[in-house]
Z-matrix of the N, CA and C atoms (Angstrom, degrees):
N
C 1 1.416
C 2 1.572 1 107.19
N 3 1.293 2 119.07 1 -44.57
C 4 1.446 3 121.78 2 -178.14
C 5 1.504 4 113.41 3 -60.49
N 6 1.365 5 116.02 4 -39.80
C 7 1.420 6 121.82 5 178.56
C 8 1.517 7 111.28 6 -64.20
N 9 1.351 8 117.30 7 -37.36
C 10 1.411 9 122.20 8 -177.09
C 11 1.565 10 108.70 9 -72.49
N 12 1.310 11 117.24 10 -35.86
C 13 1.458 12 121.32 11 175.92
C 14 1.630 13 110.02 12 -63.62
N 15 1.333 14 112.74 13 -43.40
C 16 1.465 15 118.58 14 177.70
C 17 1.531 16 111.53 15 -59.63
N 18 1.342 17 115.56 16 -36.52
C 19 1.398 18 118.64 17 -177.92
C 20 1.530 19 110.11 18 -68.68
N 21 1.328 20 116.56 19 -39.51
C 22 1.432 21 120.48 20 178.09
C 23 1.529 22 111.87 21 -64.92
N 24 1.354 23 114.41 22 -39.61
C 25 1.510 24 120.68 23 175.53
C 26 1.509 25 111.32 24 -60.51
N 27 1.314 26 115.35 25 -42.05
C 28 1.479 27 122.44 26 177.04
C 29 1.482 28 111.71 27 -57.77
N 30 1.425 29 114.50 28 -48.08
C 31 1.447 30 120.36 29 -176.40
C 32 1.561 31 108.00 30 -65.62
N 33 1.353 32 120.12 31 -39.71
C 34 1.424 33 120.59 32 175.44
C 35 1.524 34 112.69 33 -59.55
N 36 1.346 35 115.39 34 -43.74
C 37 1.456 36 119.64 35 -173.78
C 38 1.559 37 111.17 36 -69.26
N 39 1.325 38 114.52 37 -34.21
C 40 1.502 39 118.69 38 -175.98
C 41 1.509 40 111.12 39 -93.72
N 42 1.343 41 117.53 40 -8.52
C 43 1.482 42 116.99 41 -172.94
C 44 1.545 43 113.42 42 68.37
N 45 1.314 44 114.94 43 30.27
C 46 1.415 45 122.83 44 -175.30
C 47 1.551 46 110.65 45 -95.03
N 48 1.395 47 115.83 46 158.76
C 49 1.422 48 121.56 47 178.35
C 50 1.538 49 106.27 48 -114.88
N 51 1.350 50 118.66 49 131.30
C 52 1.421 51 124.85 50 178.00
C 53 1.544 52 109.89 51 -98.29
N 54 1.319 53 116.20 52 128.58
C 55 1.456 54 119.87 53 176.74
C 56 1.576 55 105.21 54 -100.20
N 57 1.385 56 112.31 55 112.33
C 58 1.468 57 119.64 56 -178.77
C 59 1.532 58 111.05 57 -101.92
N 60 1.282 59 114.08 58 107.53
C 61 1.553 60 118.96 59 -177.65
C 62 1.634 61 103.41 60 -95.50
N 63 1.329 62 114.67 61 95.76
C 64 1.448 63 119.61 62 -175.10
C 65 1.536 64 108.43 63 -84.24
N 66 1.378 65 116.24 64 64.17
C 67 1.477 66 120.91 65 -173.58
C 68 1.563 67 110.66 66 -68.04
N 69 1.292 68 114.66 67 131.83
C 70 1.464 69 120.93 68 175.69
C 71 1.568 70 115.79 69 68.34
N 72 1.374 71 112.25 70 14.13
C 73 1.468 72 115.18 71 -173.14
C 74 1.519 73 114.23 72 -63.29
N 75 1.352 74 114.03 73 -22.41
C 76 1.505 75 116.80 74 -177.76
C 77 1.524 76 112.16 75 -65.11
N 78 1.430 77 113.86 76 -21.87
C 79 1.432 78 116.79 77 -172.82
C 80 1.498 79 111.58 78 -107.81
N 81 1.387 80 115.03 79 77.78
C 82 1.477 81 120.60 80 174.56
C 83 1.529 82 107.93 81 -97.91
N 84 1.301 83 115.24 82 126.01
C 85 1.429 84 119.71 83 -171.69
C 86 1.589 85 116.24 84 -102.43
N 87 1.268 86 112.62 85 -1.01
C 88 1.479 87 119.07 86 176.82
C 89 1.527 88 107.27 87 -128.38
N 90 1.296 89 116.98 88 138.44
C 91 1.492 90 121.00 89 -177.25
C 92 1.545 91 108.83 90 -77.55
N 93 1.322 92 117.10 91 -32.84
C 94 1.460 93 119.74 92 -178.23
C 95 1.510 94 110.68 93 -85.15
N 96 1.389 95 114.78 94 146.51
C 97 1.479 96 119.82 95 171.13
C 98 1.484 97 115.25 96 79.36
N 99 1.310 98 119.70 97 15.03
C 100 1.458 99 118.99 98 -179.49
C 101 1.533 100 109.94 99 -67.49
N 102 1.327 101 115.80 100 138.40
C 103 1.471 102 124.15 101 -175.27
C 104 1.538 103 108.03 102 -95.87
N 105 1.356 104 114.44 103 122.05
C 106 1.448 105 118.82 104 -178.12
C 107 1.582 106 107.86 105 -74.94
N 108 1.312 107 118.20 106 147.47
C 109 1.421 108 118.63 107 174.99
C 110 1.529 109 112.12 108 -63.14
N 111 1.340 110 116.51 109 153.82
C 112 1.459 111 119.13 110 -179.97
C 113 1.513 112 113.90 111 -59.29
N 114 1.310 113 114.82 112 -31.32
C 115 1.429 114 119.40 113 -178.52
C 116 1.522 115 112.33 114 -64.48
N 117 1.312 116 112.21 115 -33.38
C 118 1.555 117 117.85 116 -178.77
C 119 1.536 118 110.35 117 -76.59
N 120 1.355 119 115.32 118 -22.65
C 121 1.458 120 120.84 119 -179.35
C 122 1.521 121 114.02 120 -83.82
N 123 1.247 122 118.49 121 11.32
C 124 1.490 123 123.61 122 179.43
C 125 1.504 124 111.74 123 107.84
N 126 1.313 125 120.39 124 20.66
C 127 1.430 126 120.98 125 -177.77
C 128 1.547 127 112.50 126 -102.99
N 129 1.372 128 118.81 127 25.21
C 130 1.451 129 121.27 128 179.71
C 131 1.499 130 114.62 129 -53.12
N 132 1.309 131 119.42 130 -34.71
C 133 1.442 132 123.22 131 -176.18
C 134 1.547 133 113.31 132 -94.49
N 135 1.319 134 115.98 133 -6.78
C 136 1.502 135 120.21 134 -172.56
C 137 1.559 136 112.60 135 -124.31
N 138 1.278 137 117.84 136 -7.01
C 139 1.498 138 121.19 137 -170.35
C 140 1.495 139 109.65 138 -119.37
N 141 1.345 140 117.51 139 127.40
C 142 1.434 141 124.27 140 163.94
C 143 1.470 142 106.63 141 -98.83
N 144 1.364 143 114.58 142 115.83
C 145 1.465 144 122.56 143 -174.47
C 146 1.511 145 107.93 144 -102.79
N 147 1.367 146 115.98 145 115.96
C 148 1.425 147 121.54 146 -176.39
C 149 1.516 148 111.33 147 -116.67
N 150 1.289 149 117.50 148 151.58
C 151 1.436 150 121.10 149 177.85
C 152 1.545 151 110.56 150 -159.45
N 153 1.298 152 115.34 151 -176.50
C 154 1.483 153 119.77 152 -173.35
C 155 1.492 154 110.03 153 -148.15
N 156 1.329 155 117.19 154 151.69
C 157 1.437 156 123.12 155 173.92
C 158 1.506 157 112.55 156 -99.43
N 159 1.351 158 115.78 157 11.19
C 160 1.438 159 118.88 158 -175.10
C 161 1.475 160 113.72 159 -65.57
N 162 1.348 161 117.57 160 -36.15
C 163 1.480 162 119.32 161 -178.68
C 164 1.518 163 112.69 162 -85.44
N 165 1.325 164 117.26 163 -32.07
C 166 1.486 165 118.93 164 -179.39
C 167 1.498 166 112.55 165 -81.33
N 168 1.334 167 117.60 166 -25.25
C 169 1.488 168 121.00 167 173.96
C 170 1.553 169 108.86 168 -116.43
N 171 1.244 170 116.08 169 -150.52
C 172 1.504 171 119.31 170 -176.28
C 173 1.573 172 107.74 171 -87.81
N 174 1.333 173 119.50 172 134.29
C 175 1.481 174 119.58 173 -179.99
C 176 1.471 175 114.10 174 -57.27
N 177 1.400 176 123.23 175 -35.09
C 178 1.431 177 118.80 176 -179.51
C 179 1.501 178 115.98 177 -63.58
N 180 1.385 179 119.00 178 -13.63
C 181 1.468 180 119.68 179 177.56
C 182 1.485 181 111.71 180 -64.23
N 183 1.393 182 119.33 181 -33.75
C 184 1.455 183 123.24 182 176.83
C 185 1.541 184 111.79 183 52.91
N 186 1.304 185 117.78 184 46.96
C 187 1.476 186 119.66 185 179.10
C 188 1.501 187 108.26 186 -110.50
N 189 1.336 188 115.88 187 134.49
C 190 1.478 189 122.33 188 178.64
C 191 1.556 190 106.62 189 -136.13
N 192 1.348 191 113.59 190 -177.26
C 193 1.468 192 117.72 191 -177.51
C 194 1.556 193 106.00 192 -155.90
N 195 1.332 194 112.43 193 162.06
C 196 1.459 195 121.14 194 175.76
C 197 1.509 196 107.04 195 -140.47
N 198 1.322 197 118.34 196 130.09
C 199 1.476 198 125.81 197 173.02
C 200 1.514 199 107.39 198 -100.39
N 201 1.327 200 116.45 199 114.48
C 202 1.407 201 119.26 200 -167.63
C 203 1.581 202 112.34 201 -109.21
N 204 1.275 203 116.05 202 150.13
C 205 1.488 204 120.24 203 169.95
C 206 1.528 205 108.97 204 -61.17
N 207 1.328 206 119.48 205 138.05
C 208 1.427 207 123.13 206 -172.64
C 209 1.610 208 112.86 207 -48.57
N 210 1.341 209 121.07 208 -39.97
C 211 1.471 210 120.69 209 -179.08
C 212 1.574 211 110.67 210 -68.23
N 213 1.273 212 119.64 211 -15.26
C 214 1.435 213 121.10 212 -179.18
C 215 1.464 214 116.55 213 -96.48
N 216 1.383 215 117.69 214 -5.41
C 217 1.446 216 120.67 215 -173.96
C 218 1.533 217 110.40 216 -67.65
N 219 1.301 218 117.75 217 -46.64
C 220 1.504 219 120.94 218 -179.83
C 221 1.517 220 110.67 219 -63.12
N 222 1.380 221 117.15 220 -52.94
C 223 1.498 222 114.35 221 -179.91
C 224 1.477 223 115.74 222 -58.73
N 225 1.358 224 118.71 223 -35.83
C 226 1.421 225 121.05 224 179.66
C 227 1.570 226 110.47 225 -68.94
N 228 1.324 227 115.25 226 -38.86
C 229 1.408 228 121.40 227 -179.77
C 230 1.545 229 110.37 228 -63.05
N 231 1.328 230 116.90 229 -44.33
C 232 1.473 231 121.55 230 176.62
C 233 1.491 232 111.97 231 -64.54
N 234 1.359 233 117.30 232 -40.15
C 235 1.421 234 121.90 233 179.03
C 236 1.536 235 112.03 234 -64.35
N 237 1.270 236 115.15 235 -41.35
C 238 1.475 237 120.85 236 179.14
C 239 1.504 238 110.03 237 -63.10
N 240 1.332 239 115.79 238 -44.20
C 241 1.459 240 120.15 239 -179.43
C 242 1.513 241 111.58 240 -63.25
N 243 1.387 242 116.24 241 -31.46
C 244 1.462 243 120.61 242 177.85
C 245 1.479 244 111.97 243 -71.42
N 246 1.351 245 115.67 244 -48.76
C 247 1.462 246 120.53 245 -172.91
C 248 1.597 247 112.38 246 -86.84
N 249 1.299 248 116.94 247 -25.07
C 250 1.416 249 121.16 248 -178.30
C 251 1.538 250 107.44 249 -133.70
N 252 1.321 251 117.90 250 74.80
C 253 1.463 252 119.50 251 -174.36
C 254 1.547 253 116.56 252 -67.30
N 255 1.369 254 112.68 253 -16.81
C 256 1.494 255 116.90 254 176.13
C 257 1.506 256 109.17 255 -111.78
N 258 1.306 257 118.78 256 137.69
C 259 1.487 258 121.19 257 177.43
C 260 1.456 259 115.03 258 -55.85
N 261 1.293 260 116.83 259 134.72
C 262 1.452 261 123.11 260 179.03
C 263 1.454 262 112.52 261 -92.60
N 264 1.378 263 118.05 262 131.52
C 265 1.450 264 125.08 263 176.89
C 266 1.615 265 110.46 264 50.51
N 267 1.337 266 114.22 265 45.40
C 268 1.478 267 118.63 266 -177.26
C 269 1.514 268 112.08 267 -58.69
N 270 1.342 269 118.20 268 -41.32
C 271 1.436 270 121.07 269 -176.94
C 272 1.567 271 109.23 270 -68.73
N 273 1.328 272 115.00 271 -39.78
C 274 1.491 273 118.03 272 179.06
C 275 1.514 274 111.05 273 -68.15
N 276 1.346 275 117.43 274 -33.33
C 277 1.489 276 119.20 275 178.54
C 278 1.553 277 110.25 276 -67.70
N 279 1.380 278 114.60 277 -39.74
C 280 1.482 279 113.94 278 179.10
C 281 1.520 280 111.45 279 -68.44
N 282 1.314 281 113.76 280 -38.95
C 283 1.490 282 117.05 281 178.74
C 284 1.534 283 112.75 282 -61.82
N 285 1.370 284 115.30 283 -40.39
C 286 1.475 285 119.43 284 -179.12
C 287 1.595 286 107.55 285 -71.21
N 288 1.311 287 117.26 286 -35.81
C 289 1.462 288 117.08 287 179.85
C 290 1.537 289 111.53 288 -63.86
N 291 1.351 290 116.19 289 -39.90
C 292 1.446 291 120.84 290 175.26
C 293 1.548 292 111.30 291 -67.42
N 294 1.297 293 116.33 292 -37.97
C 295 1.489 294 122.06 293 176.94
C 296 1.538 295 110.74 294 -59.06
N 297 1.309 296 115.05 295 -44.26
C 298 1.436 297 122.00 296 -179.04
C 299 1.546 298 112.95 297 -72.06
N 300 1.316 299 115.24 298 -44.31
C 301 1.447 300 121.17 299 -176.54
C 302 1.542 301 113.36 300 -60.09
N 303 1.320 302 113.02 301 -34.53
C 304 1.478 303 118.29 302 178.82
C 305 1.535 304 115.83 303 -84.15
N 306 1.333 305 116.21 304 1.86
C 307 1.444 306 121.91 305 -179.67
C 308 1.501 307 114.00 306 79.38
N 309 1.327 308 119.77 307 4.15
C 310 1.445 309 122.19 308 179.92
C 311 1.520 310 112.05 309 -68.65
N 312 1.339 311 117.35 310 -34.60
C 313 1.472 312 118.30 311 -179.26
C 314 1.489 313 111.47 312 -69.17
N 315 1.316 314 121.81 313 -36.70
C 316 1.448 315 124.28 314 174.88
C 317 1.506 316 113.16 315 -62.19
N 318 1.372 317 116.56 316 -39.36
C 319 1.456 318 120.23 317 178.86
C 320 1.523 319 109.81 318 -71.99
N 321 1.336 320 117.43 319 -36.54
C 322 1.428 321 120.34 320 177.07
C 323 1.551 322 110.48 321 -65.31
N 324 1.317 323 116.86 322 -40.32
C 325 1.403 324 122.11 323 -177.59
C 326 1.568 325 109.48 324 -66.32
N 327 1.325 326 116.63 325 -41.82
C 328 1.455 327 119.84 326 -179.94
C 329 1.547 328 111.87 327 -59.39
N 330 1.350 329 114.58 328 -41.72
C 331 1.467 330 120.97 329 -178.12
C 332 1.597 331 108.21 330 -65.94
N 333 1.349 332 115.80 331 -40.72
C 334 1.390 333 118.66 332 -176.97
C 335 1.585 334 109.05 333 -70.48
N 336 1.296 335 116.47 334 -36.38
C 337 1.470 336 121.39 335 177.24
C 338 1.505 337 110.95 336 -58.12
N 339 1.362 338 114.81 337 -49.17
C 340 1.484 339 118.46 338 178.74
C 341 1.473 340 111.44 339 -59.64
N 342 1.342 341 118.31 340 -44.67
C 343 1.446 342 120.72 341 -175.36
C 344 1.496 343 109.14 342 -67.94
N 345 1.358 344 119.22 343 -51.47
C 346 1.451 345 121.57 344 -177.89
C 347 1.538 346 111.05 345 -64.75
N 348 1.294 347 117.20 346 -36.10
C 349 1.468 348 123.64 347 177.83
C 350 1.461 349 111.64 348 -55.79
N 351 1.309 350 119.32 349 -47.12
C 352 1.462 351 125.45 350 177.54
C 353 1.485 352 111.46 351 -60.86
N 354 1.285 353 116.84 352 -44.63
C 355 1.509 354 120.73 353 -179.11
C 356 1.531 355 109.72 354 -70.99
N 357 1.289 356 118.44 355 -40.47
C 358 1.458 357 121.43 356 173.74
C 359 1.490 358 116.61 357 -53.63
N 360 1.353 359 112.40 358 -53.18
C 361 1.501 360 117.02 359 177.22
C 362 1.503 361 114.11 360 -63.97
N 363 1.349 362 116.47 361 -38.50
C 364 1.447 363 119.37 362 176.21
C 365 1.536 364 114.78 363 -59.65
N 366 1.319 365 114.27 364 -50.35
C 367 1.420 366 121.92 365 -178.94
C 368 1.581 367 110.50 366 -64.16
N 369 1.354 368 112.97 367 -42.60
C 370 1.492 369 114.16 368 -179.35
C 371 1.492 370 112.28 369 -61.95
N 372 1.344 371 115.28 370 -43.34
C 373 1.499 372 119.44 371 179.93
C 374 1.511 373 109.16 372 -62.56
N 375 1.328 374 118.58 373 -45.69
C 376 1.484 375 119.90 374 -173.45
C 377 1.560 376 110.89 375 -67.11
N 378 1.293 377 116.97 376 -46.53
C 379 1.507 378 117.02 377 -173.91
C 380 1.507 379 111.16 378 -71.31
N 381 1.348 380 116.81 379 -31.44
C 382 1.437 381 116.97 380 -178.94
C 383 1.541 382 108.97 381 -74.92
N 384 1.289 383 117.95 382 -32.96
C 385 1.462 384 120.40 383 178.03
C 386 1.560 385 113.21 384 -76.23
N 387 1.343 386 115.78 385 -45.45
C 388 1.457 387 120.89 386 -173.31
C 389 1.511 388 114.53 387 -90.67
N 390 1.374 389 116.10 388 -24.81
C 391 1.497 390 117.69 389 -175.55
C 392 1.470 391 112.83 390 -126.62
N 393 1.319 392 116.62 391 9.76
C 394 1.509 393 117.69 392 -176.53
C 395 1.499 394 114.78 393 -64.53
N 396 1.326 395 117.49 394 -22.96
C 397 1.488 396 121.06 395 176.10
C 398 1.514 397 112.02 396 -70.25
N 399 1.325 398 116.26 397 -22.96
C 400 1.442 399 120.47 398 -177.74
C 401 1.520 400 115.62 399 -101.49
N 402 1.336 401 114.53 400 -28.90
C 403 1.464 402 119.67 401 -172.50
C 404 1.618 403 107.76 402 -131.47
N 405 1.328 404 114.15 403 131.72
C 406 1.435 405 118.17 404 175.71
C 407 1.486 406 108.08 405 -90.84
N 408 1.373 407 116.04 406 94.83
C 409 1.462 408 119.37 407 -175.21
C 410 1.530 409 112.34 408 -77.18
N 411 1.334 410 114.53 409 132.76
C 412 1.413 411 123.66 410 -178.25
C 413 1.604 412 112.20 411 -73.87
N 414 1.244 413 114.33 412 131.32
C 415 1.517 414 121.53 413 -179.80
C 416 1.606 415 103.71 414 -66.14
N 417 1.291 416 115.97 415 132.88
C 418 1.437 417 122.37 416 178.33
C 419 1.496 418 111.68 417 -149.03
N 420 1.279 419 117.12 418 149.37
C 421 1.482 420 119.30 419 174.77
C 422 1.553 421 113.84 420 -120.46
N 423 1.323 422 114.93 421 8.36
C 424 1.500 423 117.06 422 -175.10
C 425 1.551 424 108.51 423 -153.37
N 426 1.263 425 113.31 424 164.26
C 427 1.467 426 120.31 425 177.25
C 428 1.464 427 117.66 426 106.39
N 429 1.329 428 117.64 427 177.88
C 430 1.447 429 123.55 428 -177.71
C 431 1.533 430 113.18 429 -118.18
N 432 1.340 431 114.84 430 24.31
C 433 1.480 432 118.68 431 172.80
C 434 1.571 433 106.54 432 -156.54
N 435 1.302 434 114.32 433 163.78
C 436 1.425 435 123.65 434 170.41
C 437 1.519 436 111.06 435 -108.68
N 438 1.335 437 118.19 436 147.46
C 439 1.481 438 121.06 437 -178.05
C 440 1.496 439 107.74 438 -130.72
N 441 1.323 440 115.95 439 144.43
C 442 1.434 441 122.61 440 175.97
C 443 1.496 442 113.46 441 -154.73
N 444 1.360 443 117.33 442 152.54
C 445 1.471 444 121.17 443 -179.79
C 446 1.530 445 107.93 444 -99.52
N 447 1.326 446 114.01 445 131.07
C 448 1.508 447 120.49 446 174.82
C 449 1.552 448 109.90 447 -60.92
N 450 1.298 449 113.04 448 131.94
C 451 1.466 450 116.33 449 -172.61
C 452 1.570 451 111.69 450 -83.78
N 453 1.301 452 118.47 451 -19.35
C 454 1.475 453 121.85 452 -177.75
C 455 1.519 454 113.08 453 -95.10
N 456 1.307 455 111.80 454 -161.28
C 457 1.529 456 118.95 455 179.64
C 458 1.504 457 112.47 456 -91.70
N 459 1.321 458 110.63 457 -176.87
C 460 1.506 459 117.48 458 -176.15
C 461 1.548 460 112.85 459 -63.40
N 462 1.330 461 115.92 460 -47.20
C 463 1.503 462 118.43 461 -175.09
C 464 1.519 463 109.02 462 -64.45
N 465 1.338 464 119.90 463 -39.89
C 466 1.409 465 118.79 464 176.91
C 467 1.536 466 112.77 465 -65.87
N 468 1.316 467 116.77 466 -37.49
C 469 1.477 468 117.63 467 179.51
C 470 1.550 469 110.03 468 -66.18
N 471 1.355 470 115.22 469 -44.86
C 472 1.489 471 118.43 470 178.44
C 473 1.529 472 110.76 471 -54.40
N 474 1.370 473 114.34 472 -42.35
C 475 1.424 474 117.26 473 -174.73
C 476 1.547 475 109.08 474 -69.07
N 477 1.352 476 116.03 475 -39.83
C 478 1.481 477 119.88 476 179.01
C 479 1.556 478 110.12 477 -63.78
N 480 1.264 479 115.72 478 -43.61
C 481 1.508 480 117.70 479 -178.95
C 482 1.541 481 110.51 480 -63.27
N 483 1.322 482 117.33 481 -43.76
C 484 1.461 483 118.72 482 -178.98
C 485 1.506 484 110.05 483 -65.66
N 486 1.352 485 116.04 484 -40.29
C 487 1.478 486 116.70 485 178.44
C 488 1.519 487 110.34 486 -64.58
N 489 1.333 488 116.51 487 -37.85
C 490 1.497 489 117.96 488 178.99
C 491 1.512 490 111.94 489 -63.02
N 492 1.352 491 116.60 490 -41.53
C 493 1.451 492 119.72 491 179.81
C 494 1.510 493 110.55 492 -67.45
N 495 1.307 494 118.75 493 -29.25
C 496 1.457 495 121.68 494 177.20
C 497 1.540 496 108.95 495 -69.90
N 498 1.338 497 115.64 496 -26.52
C 499 1.448 498 120.89 497 178.44
C 500 1.525 499 111.19 498 -86.87
N 501 1.329 500 118.29 499 -3.68
C 502 1.431 501 122.68 500 178.63
C 503 1.496 502 116.95 501 87.64
N 504 1.336 503 115.60 502 25.68
C 505 1.480 504 118.90 503 179.76
C 506 1.492 505 109.21 504 -129.65
N 507 1.340 506 117.93 505 135.83
C 508 1.471 507 122.31 506 -179.03
C 509 1.467 508 108.03 507 -135.78
N 510 1.327 509 115.18 508 157.26
C 511 1.452 510 123.10 509 177.70
C 512 1.508 511 111.83 510 -142.69
N 513 1.331 512 117.92 511 161.91
C 514 1.469 513 121.23 512 173.37
C 515 1.544 514 108.66 513 -79.52
N 516 1.351 515 115.02 514 155.50
C 517 1.498 516 116.42 515 -175.31
C 518 1.458 517 107.76 516 -145.56
N 519 1.295 518 116.25 517 163.90
C 520 1.495 519 126.09 518 173.00
C 521 1.504 520 108.92 519 -143.30
N 522 1.339 521 114.57 520 159.99
C 523 1.439 522 122.64 521 178.81
C 524 1.546 523 108.77 522 -127.37
N 525 1.317 524 116.19 523 147.22
C 526 1.468 525 121.90 524 -179.53
C 527 1.462 526 111.18 525 -155.02
N 528 1.353 527 118.15 526 150.31
C 529 1.448 528 123.78 527 172.30
C 530 1.533 529 107.15 528 -94.85
N 531 1.347 530 114.59 529 113.03
C 532 1.500 531 120.14 530 -179.74
C 533 1.507 532 106.96 531 -124.70
N 534 1.294 533 114.35 532 120.47
C 535 1.501 534 118.79 533 176.51
C 536 1.513 535 112.32 534 61.14
N 537 1.381 536 116.48 535 33.77
C 538 1.433 537 119.21 536 -179.66
C 539 1.496 538 114.42 537 77.36
N 540 1.374 539 118.00 538 6.96
C 541 1.407 540 121.49 539 -177.73
C 542 1.529 541 110.56 540 -120.10
N 543 1.278 542 120.58 541 138.35
C 544 1.465 543 123.02 542 179.51
C 545 1.554 544 106.42 543 -79.01
N 546 1.338 545 116.45 544 124.52
C 547 1.454 546 119.79 545 -176.83
C 548 1.537 547 107.63 546 -118.03
N 549 1.322 548 115.86 547 153.61
C 550 1.457 549 123.89 548 178.42
C 551 1.538 550 111.11 549 -121.25
N 552 1.332 551 114.27 550 128.46
C 553 1.460 552 117.10 551 -178.90
C 554 1.515 553 110.37 552 -113.76
N 555 1.374 554 112.91 553 148.10
C 556 1.463 555 120.65 554 179.61
C 557 1.475 556 113.42 555 -113.83
N 558 1.245 557 120.81 556 130.86
C 559 1.492 558 124.64 557 173.84
C 560 1.560 559 107.46 558 -110.39
N 561 1.306 560 115.51 559 123.05
C 562 1.459 561 123.31 560 177.48
C 563 1.497 562 107.36 561 -110.30
N 564 1.325 563 115.46 562 111.05
C 565 1.536 564 121.52 563 175.45
C 566 1.465 565 108.73 564 -87.88
N 567 1.343 566 117.87 565 145.22
C 568 1.470 567 119.34 566 -176.41
C 569 1.552 568 115.81 567 -134.47
N 570 1.334 569 120.52 568 -14.35
C 571 1.511 570 118.45 569 -172.42
C 572 1.531 571 114.66 570 -57.48
N 573 1.309 572 117.66 571 -33.08
C 574 1.511 573 123.18 572 -172.33
C 575 1.496 574 109.19 573 -85.11
N 576 1.349 575 118.75 574 -5.35
C 577 1.482 576 122.44 575 -176.51
C 578 1.561 577 112.14 576 -97.70
N 579 1.335 578 116.16 577 149.03
C 580 1.395 579 119.09 578 166.57
C 581 1.490 580 112.02 579 -80.08
N 582 1.280 581 120.08 580 168.75
C 583 1.496 582 120.88 581 -178.95
C 584 1.512 583 108.59 582 -66.78
N 585 1.347 584 120.86 583 -37.51
C 586 1.436 585 119.37 584 178.12
C 587 1.522 586 110.93 585 -67.95
N 588 1.338 587 120.48 586 -36.00
C 589 1.378 588 121.63 587 174.76
C 590 1.503 589 113.58 588 -64.34
N 591 1.345 590 118.33 589 -33.09
C 592 1.479 591 120.13 590 172.74
C 593 1.471 592 111.48 591 -62.67
N 594 1.336 593 118.01 592 -47.94
C 595 1.450 594 121.92 593 177.77
C 596 1.499 595 111.63 594 -56.73
N 597 1.324 596 117.09 595 -46.84
C 598 1.512 597 122.54 596 178.92
C 599 1.515 598 110.25 597 -62.21
N 600 1.272 599 114.67 598 -43.12
C 601 1.528 600 117.26 599 178.25
C 602 1.521 601 113.84 600 -58.61
N 603 1.305 602 115.14 601 -42.68
C 604 1.465 603 118.45 602 177.93
C 605 1.500 604 111.16 603 -69.00
N 606 1.321 605 118.80 604 -38.72
C 607 1.415 606 120.28 605 175.72
C 608 1.541 607 112.57 606 -57.37
N 609 1.367 608 111.53 607 -43.92
C 610 1.500 609 115.94 608 176.89
C 611 1.530 610 114.05 609 -65.08
N 612 1.270 611 117.08 610 -32.49
C 613 1.493 612 120.59 611 175.39
C 614 1.525 613 110.51 612 -66.86
N 615 1.351 614 113.38 613 -40.34
C 616 1.456 615 117.29 614 176.72
C 617 1.545 616 111.52 615 -61.78
N 618 1.308 617 114.35 616 -44.13
C 619 1.487 618 117.14 617 179.24
C 620 1.514 619 110.61 618 -65.17
N 621 1.378 620 116.85 619 -34.66
C 622 1.440 621 119.36 620 175.75
C 623 1.524 622 111.25 621 -62.41
N 624 1.342 623 116.60 622 -41.55
C 625 1.453 624 119.32 623 176.61
C 626 1.501 625 112.65 624 -62.04
N 627 1.309 626 115.97 625 -37.05
C 628 1.457 627 118.80 626 178.21
C 629 1.515 628 111.75 627 -71.09
N 630 1.315 629 117.40 628 -42.01
C 631 1.501 630 120.47 629 178.81
C 632 1.546 631 112.08 630 -63.06
N 633 1.328 632 115.57 631 -34.16
C 634 1.467 633 118.76 632 -179.51
C 635 1.518 634 113.81 633 -89.07
N 636 1.311 635 115.93 634 2.77
C 637 1.419 636 121.08 635 176.34
C 638 1.523 637 113.54 636 75.11
N 639 1.316 638 116.83 637 16.62
C 640 1.478 639 121.11 638 179.22
C 641 1.550 640 110.78 639 -89.73
N 642 1.346 641 116.11 640 -17.49
C 643 1.454 642 119.88 641 -174.20
C 644 1.542 643 107.26 642 -144.43
N 645 1.297 644 114.97 643 131.23
C 646 1.455 645 118.58 644 -176.73
C 647 1.541 646 109.72 645 -112.67
């Protein structure tokens, strides 16, 4: 919280605007420790708050939004008219507005939160228990994936990934140089999976660790 307040103070001092992309914020899976958006913390004049309905609705709808500081509303409106002279997804926008006005969107979101929350907690518990010796899983309270840093070196990670693919399980990954060391990160997505598929996926990752010699 203190760092976020300092960021707002910096923006005030520099006359800067912060773009806050609150991705996946609808899906907070723990009641404690929720992080308030910068805009709520006093950043009404310095924060452009953007979000999307892609994850909470169907991805093809491609609907997003921006909550602007009052002085930026007119410039943004003129810029949009210049670059997008014709309304985008007008029919979908009207349908979503009606969906929200009747309270259906909130009910839909509550159902999704319950479903995704169960999957989030299940996957978190399983990977920390079964794969915690291989991956340093990042603590998180929101979102639709889990992330962790591989604890070993590149050769070991490549062997683990290949063994996992042989078991029929794949994940998204990233690479970064941290402290002069090349690190590998794993993203595990779960919304599209059933709870049994999550259990089976972790079992396959465990077998992949055993096949590659990373886990006995």
